[in-house]
N, C-alpha and C positions, 0 to 999 in steps of 0.2 A: 657565681662575684664571692662565694661567701668567704673567703680570706679576707676581702676587699669593703666589701657592703656593710659587714654586721660585726657589732662589739661583742663584747667576751660576753654580755649577756642576753645579745640575742641569740650568738652562737650556741650557748648552753637552752634556748628555749627553742630552737629550730632542731635541735640534736634532740631534745629531750621527745619533741613532737616526732620525728621521725622512730624514733625507739618505739615509742607507744602506737604506732601506724605498722609496726613488723619491717620496719626496711631494715636490711643489714649492708647497704651500700649506697652511699651518695657521691653522684661522681661531682667535682668542682675543680673549674680551672685555676692554677696556680698563677699563672700571667695571665691575663687576658689580653693586656698590652704592655709593649714594656714602657711605660710610663704609668706603670699601676704604683699605686699608693693606699692603702688601707682606712678604716674610718679614724682613724688617730694620727693620720697625715704622714705615715712612715713611706717613703718610697723603700720599693723593692731592688731598683739598681742603681747605680751610680750611672749618670747620664744616659739612662733609658740603654744601657750597653747589659746584653742579658750575662756577657761575658763577665760582669762587675756586681755580683750580687751585694746589698749592702749591709753589713753585718756590726753589731755593735757589744762592745764584752758586757757581758751580765743579761739577762732575763727577767729582771723586774718589773713587773708592772705597774705604772704608777709611776716612772723611773724615766721618764722622756728621754734620756741620755742611755740607758738600759736597754728598754722595750723597744724590742724592730720590727719592721713587717715580717722577719721569719720565725720570732720570738712568738707572733700570732698566728704564724701557720703552725708550728710545732702543739699551740695552745688546743689548737681546733684538734688536729689529728690525736692527741692523747685523750681530749674528752669523747672525741669519737668512739677512740680505743675502750674506754670506760664503758660504753653501752654495745659494745659488742655491734661495733657500726664500720667499715669498712670503708678507706675512702680512695674512691678510683680517679686519680690524680690526673689531668692534662697538664703537662709541665709548661707548654706554650702555644696559643693560639695559632692554628698555620697561616695566617694571614702575615707575621709577620717572616716567618721563613718567605713566603712569596713576595713582599715588598723587598726581600733580599737586607731586614734589619738584621735576619739572624741567619749565620754563615757555617760553615762546618766547622770555621775555629773556635766562636765563642758559642756555639752550640757543645761543645766538647765538654769546655768551660763549664757549662749552666750544669751538665746530666754529671759531670764528676762531683758539684756542689751539691747537688740532690741526692745522689747515691752519696755519698760520704753521711752528708746530713740525718737520711732517713734509713740508711742502711739498717739500723735496730728496731724499725718500727715494724711491727707484723700485722697491721692494718692497712698497708698501703698498696695497693695495685696500680701500677703505672698504664695509663691510657694513653695512646697517641693516636691524634685526631684534630680534627679542624676544621677548616673552610675550604681546601684546597685538595685536589685531585691526592688521591694515593701514590702515586707514582712520579707528582711532581717532587721536586727538591728530594731526590733520596741523599743526597751529600748529605745533608742537613739532619 
C-alpha cells in the first residue's frame, strides 16, 4: 500500500532502503479497495467507480487543486526508476471483481487509463493477482 499509506518523504526512505538492501523489484497494489485515498486525502476514483479515475490538471506537489492520487503514483514510479527498481503493480485487488464492483466494462476503461498513463515507464511490470481463484471472473 505504498501509494496509499506513505508520504513522499516516506516513499523516498522506503525506496532508498530497498535499494541499499539490493532489491530491484517491489510489488505494490495500485488499488487495494475502490475507496482508496492516499495519505494526502486524494481519492483514486470518483464514487468508488474503477471506470472513473479522478485526475486533476497539473501535478505540482503542495498545490491541493493540482496534486492528485495519480500524481502521487507517478512520483513513486519515477523515484523507483531513479534507483533501478521495478514496480510490480497489481492494478486492483481481486475482491473488487468478486463482489462485482469491477465488471468487464469498467475494468476496460481502467485498464486503458493505466496503459495510457504509464506506457512510457520502463520500470513497470503488470501483475494480475489478488484474493480470488485465477479462473474466476475471467471476463473481468
